N, C-alpha and C positions, 0 to 999 in steps of 0.2 A: 484442436485448439477452438474449434468451431463452438464446441460444447461449452467452453468457458464463457464466450460472448453470451451464448443463450442464457447463461445461470446469471451472467451480471445484470441481465434485464430483469430478472425476478424481483418483486418488491422486497425491500431489505426486511430481514426477518429480526426482531429486536432480540438481545441475547440476555441471560437471566443476569441478577443483580449480585453475583458472587464478586468476590475480590477482583478486581482487574488492574492489569498491568500496562502501563503506557511507557513507550520506550521512543526515545528520539535517536534516529540514526544520523550521524555527521559524517559525509564523506568528503574528505579532502584530496583530490586525485594529485595534488602536488607531491603526495607522500608514497606514490607509487614508485617502485624502483625498477619493474620489469615493464620497458615500454610496450611490449606485445599484448599485455593485458591491464592498461591503464588508462582505458576510454579515451585514448587519444593524446594523453599527457606523455610528456617526453622522457620520463623515467628520472630526471635529474633535477627535480624541482620546477618544472615548467608545468603549468595548469592545463586541464582539459578544456577546450572552448566548446564542447556542445552545448547546444542551447536546451536540450532535453535529455533527461537520464531516467531509465526505468528500472526497479529493483524486482528481480526474481526471486523469492524467498521460499523457504520451506522450514516448517516447525516440526520438531520432535517433542512427543509427550508420553511416552512409553516409560519412562525412569530416567535418573539421572546417568547411571552407569550403562545403560543399554544404549541412550541416545549418544554418549561420549564414544561408545565402542563402535559406533558406526562411522566414526571420522577417520580412524586410523587402522587398516588402510580404508580411503574413502569406499563409502558405501551408500548407495542411494536411499537405504531404508532411513536415512536420516532425514529425508524429505517426507514426513507424512501427510503434512496439511501446506498444500502449495498455492501460491498467490502470485499471479504475473506469468505472461505469455513468453514462451522461448520457441526455438526451432527456426527452420527456414522462413517462414512467415509470421512473424511475432506479432501481437496484436497489442496496438498502442492505446492501452487504456487508461482512465484518468485513475483507477484504483492503484496501480503500481508506480505512476509517475512521481518523479521525487521534485522537489522544490529547488529551483535554481538560484542560488543565492550570489553567485557571481566569485571569479578569481579562482574558478575551479572546485568551488564548493558546491555540495548538494545534500539536501536534507529530506528525511522522511519521518513523521511522526505517526505512529499507530498504536491504538490498543490490541494486544496480541489477542485476547480472548475474543474480541469482536472482529479483528480483522481476518483471522483463520477461521472464522464459523460462520461468515456471511455467505450469500449465494454466488459470489464470484470464485470461490474457493475451486480449484480445479478437481475434476474427477477422472484426471487421465492416468494412465499407468505410466511407470517410470520406463527408461529405455531397456531395462533388463527384464522388463514384466514382471517385477518381483513383488511390488507393492502399487496400490492405487491410492491416488490422493483422495483425502475426504475432509470434509469440515471438522474441525476441532469440537469435542464433545462438551457441554457444560459439566465444570467441576473439575475437568483435567487440569494438569499443571504444566506450563511450559518449561521446557529444560534446555534446547539448544534450537539455535536458528541457522540455517544455511543462507548464504547470500551469494547472487552473482549480479551485477549490474551490466547494462548494455545500453547501446545507443537506439534511436528510433527502428533501425533497419536490422540491427543483429550483428552488425559488421565487427564493431567494437565493443570489448567487453572490460569490465574490472573485476579482478579475481586477485588471489594471493601471489607471493612471488615467484611461485611455482606454477602460475596461472590455473590453479586448481579453485575450488569453491573455497569461500571464506567463512566460518562459524563464529557465532558467539555462544559460549557456553554459561553455565552458573547463572540463567535466567531467573530460578527459584531462589537465588540469593541476593542479598543487598548489592553486590558487585559481579555484575556480569564481565565476562572478558572476551576479547576478540582473539582467536588462534587461526592458524592456519591448518590446512588439512593434513599436513605432515607431522603436527607437533601440537599438543595440548597446552603447552605453557603460553604464556601472554605473548601476543606478537609485539614485541617492540617497535615504536613509532609506527603503528599501524595507522592506516589512512582512515581507518574507521574511529570515531567516539561514540559512546553509547551513554545517554541519560535515561535513567529509569524512575518512575514513579508510580506508588500504587495510590490508585483513584479512590477518593471518596463517593458515597452516594450520590451527592448533589452534582459531581462532576459526571459520574457515569449517566445520569439521568439529564444531561446537560441540555439537550433539545426537547422542548415542550410545545404543545399547542401547534404542531405542523398542519398548514394547510395551504391547498393550491386551489385557486378560484379565477374566474368559473373554469369549469370542466365539464364538456367540452369547451373550447375557447377558440374565439376567431381572431381576435386582435391583442387586446391587452391581459396580462396573467398577472396576478399577485400572488407572490410566496409569502406565507407569514409564518413567523415561528419566534419561540421565546427561549432566549439562552439563560440558563442558571448563573453560568460562569463566563466571564469574558474570554475570548478565544479566536484564533484565527480562523476565518469561516469563509466557505466557498459556495456558492449556489451555481450548478451546471445544468445545462439541458442536454441531453443524451438522445441520439437517434434510436431507432429500433434495432440497430445492429451493435447498441453500447458504444459508438463513437460520439466523443463530444463534439455537440455542434456550436456551442457558444457558452461563454461565462457570464451569468449575470452579476457577479458580485464575488470579490475575493479581496478579503481586508480583515484586518484586527476588528472585532465588534465587543462592545461593551455588553455587560449583563442586560437582559431587559427584552422586550419585544420589538421585532425587526419586521418590517414589510418591505418585499423588494418588487418592484414593477418591472415587467418586461413587455415590449412592444414587438409582437410576433411578425407584424407587417414589416417594421424597421429591421428586423433581424434577417429577414427573408426566409421565413421557415414556412415550408408548404404545408399542405394537409397531411395529415398522418399519425402514427402514434410514438410518442415520446416519453422521455421520464425526466423529471426533475429531481435533482439530487442536491441535499444540504449536507456538506460534511464540515467538521470541526476536527480539533486535535483531540476530542474526547468521543465522538459518536458520528453516526451517519444515518439519514432518513432518505427514503425514495418515494415518488408518487408517480403513477402513469398519467400521463394526461392524453387526451385527443383533441387534434387540432384540425378544426374545420374551416375551409375558406370557401 
C-alpha cells in the first residue's frame, strides 16, 4: 500500500469531459443485523459511534454480465479499479474517508469516472494474484461497485449479512441496486442508500481558475478558485506522505470566486513539500507547494 500513498501525492490528472456519474452513498449502521461486521453497531438498531469511517471500494467496467458473474460465487475479479487502503496497516487517506453525519450515519459522494481514474487508484494485485488494480480508462462504463467499510485501524468492518463484500449493481441504469455477495436480488432493508446523478458539463468543470500563491511560501498562503455551481467544498493541506496536516476549509460554498487564506506559522507547518487539495462533490484539484522557513 506504500505505492498507493505515492500515487496519491501526484498532481491530479483531469479526466475527459464525457458523461460522468455522481453517486452519493449513504451508510446507516443502525440497519446492520450482523454485529460481527457492523462497524461497531449492535446489530439490533443501535448505531456505530465511530468518529471516522473509510470506504474501500472497487469498480468493475468489463461489461454488465461479466461484472455480475464475479459476485456469485464471490470473485475478486469484480474489483478492477480499487480506491482505499486495506490490510494489516491501512492508510487513513482523505480520499476514502466518509463524512460523519451523526447517529451512526456516514456518507460519501464521488464521481465514478473521476474517483476511479485518478492517481490515488491502487496498482496492487488482489489476494489471489489474478488481477492487478488499474485506473479506469476514459470512455469505459461503470457496471458494479464493491464496498467494504472499516474503522481507522481496520479492526471493525462493515459488510453484508454474511460478512462478505457489499455490491452495487446496475450502475449503468437509472436505478442502481444494493445486493449481497450471495444474491443478485435487491438487498431488503439494506444499510446503504444510493443516489445517482448524471452530471452536466458545467458541473464537471466545476472548479476553475485554481491557483496557490505564493509558491514557495514562508507564512501566508492564498488558495483561489472559482466554482461554477454551489457545492460542499474542502480545502486540505497534505504532507509528503499523503497524510492530512490540516483542513483550511470545509463548508458549503456558493458559486463564484473564493479565496482561502492559511497562515502556515499559526498552523505549525515546518519546511518541506506539501500538497494543497480542493475537493467538491463534483471534482478535485491538487497543487504541490514548497514551504521554506
